[in-house]
C-alpha positions, 0 to 999 in steps of 0.5 A, a space after each residue: 806165596 801171598 804178596 799182600 802189599 800197600 799200593 797207590 790204591 790201597 792194600 791188595 794182593 800182588 800177582 805177577 803176570 807172565 812175561 810172554 803171554 796173557 795171565 790165565 784166570 779161571 773163574 769157578 762159580 756155584 759149586 754149592 756142595 752139600 753135606 747130606 748128613 747135616 740136613 736141619 729138619 725133615 722138611 728140608 730133607 724131603 725138599 733137597 733130596 726131592 729136588 737134587 737127588 730124586 734119581 738116587 744118584 749121590 756123591 755130587 760133591 765128588 763129581 764136582 771135585 773131579 770136574 774142577 780137577 779136569 778144568 784146572 788140568 785143561 786150562 792151566 790157570 795162573 790164578 783161580 777165582 771162586 765167585 760165590 756159593 762155593 758151598 751150600 752153607 745150610 748143609 755145611 753146619 759142621 764145616 766139612 764142605 768148606 774144609 774139603 773145598 780148601 783142600 781141593 784148591 790147595 792141592 793145585 798149588 795155584 793162587 786162588 781168590 774167593 768171594 762169598 755168595 748168598 748161601 756160603 754164610 748160612 753155616 752154623 760154623 759162622 762167617 768168622 770161622 769161614 774167613 779164618 779158614 780161608 785166610 789160613 790156607 797157604 795159596 788163598 788170597 783172601 781178606 774180609 775187607 773193611 766195608 759192607 760184607 765179608 769178602 771185599 778186596 783187590 788183587 793186582 796183576 803186576 808187570 815187573 812188580 807194578 800194578 797193570 790190572 786190578 781185580 775187584 772182588 766184591 761181596 754181593 751179600 744177601 745171606 737171607 734169614 730162615 723164613 723167606 717166603 720163597 723158601 721158608 726153611 732155607 737160610 741162616 738161623 737167627 741163633 747163628 753165632 755170627 748172625 749180626 755180621 751178615 748183611 741179609 739183603 743182597 746189594 752192593 752198598 755205598 761204601 763198597 762202591 767207594 772201595 771199588 773206586 779207590 782200589 781200581 783208580 787209574 787201572 784197567 780192571 774187572 769186577 767179580 761178585 756173586 749176584 749179577 748187577 741190574 745193568 745186565 737185566 737192562 741190557 737184556 731188555 734194551 738190546 734183546 727186547 727181553 720180557 720176563 719168562 722168555 728165553 733169550 739167545 744173546 748172540 748179537 755184536 759178539 755176545 755169546 750164550 743163552 739166558 733161560 733162567 728168569 729172575 725178577 728185577 728185584 733179584 738183581 743187585 745194584 738197582 741204582 746202577 751206582 756200581 755200574 756207573 762207577 765201573 764205566 767211569 773207571 775203565 772197567 773191562 768186565 763185571 762177572 757174576 754167578 748165581 743163576 746156574 743155567 745162564 751162560 750169557 756174556 754181553 757187551 753193554 755201554 762199553 762194559 762186558 757183563 757176564 755170567 761165569 759158567 756153573 761149576 759141577 753138579 751140586 744143586 741144579 744146572 743146565 745140561 751142556 752148560 757146566 764148567 768154568 770161565 777162562 779170562 785171559 788178561 794182558 798187560 795192555 789192559 785187554 781181557 778175553 773171556 771164554 767159557 770152558 764147557 765140561 758136560 
């Protein structure tokens, strides 16, 4: 079920590609399910219910699970990727949401591979516990990795047992402390059992870039992570004349999507473009993220496709008409086609 082997590029999970068609890889992102029985204080109770449940409609996690079941049924994937904020850790202090997520994913009998986002590891259960739950799930392809973060590993798509395409799964870190001025009640508590195992500033760190280079060496590849890289911001500016606060339709030269959610440059990871430069030098086909729930842009920039996976489900915020998943069809010749699958 889990084929963890040493390859010429190091250890990774091997997944054989279909003989007669492209590999169908479904990306789900930012499900960010909430357990309303574990709200830490009255301030957060008012904030979360006022922001996301002001119309009195609850059960968003069940609607999200139904959303996922429909996506899997429609797309028939060979592999499912979860690109972070899979649960809203601050509201999962008992671990119920992660347990439910694992139960949901295991119900499909399909290999699935997650990375953490900036919210997953806020849970008082601790990142050690979370990692063990994922590693123990029979169909979950997950290891913590030995570099900065807690979800760095490779999945190799093979042809006749030989790696033909690499998926680099990277932790973009950024599980910030309670007391952040932008959201002072949100985040990981200083007394969290695994506080010292978290990297609180978002980023792709030098050892992660080195890991990426080694893991994909000589193979066409794609990167999946949670927080989008700065090269996307650069593409918006240079290709579309983007200025902060202006919505952009990304529709040139084969690009698709809409960018209506505005984030300052500091919100993007890889500001020095170390990962992006490594990707360009390493035959990278695409870098896909999540994080900005309202964005569904996929743009081509300097030879690499930079895209946002479609926000999955109805927990926290979303843009009407822009929820679902993103299907990546990957062929043994190294080609990769990415298409949003909208579920309104």
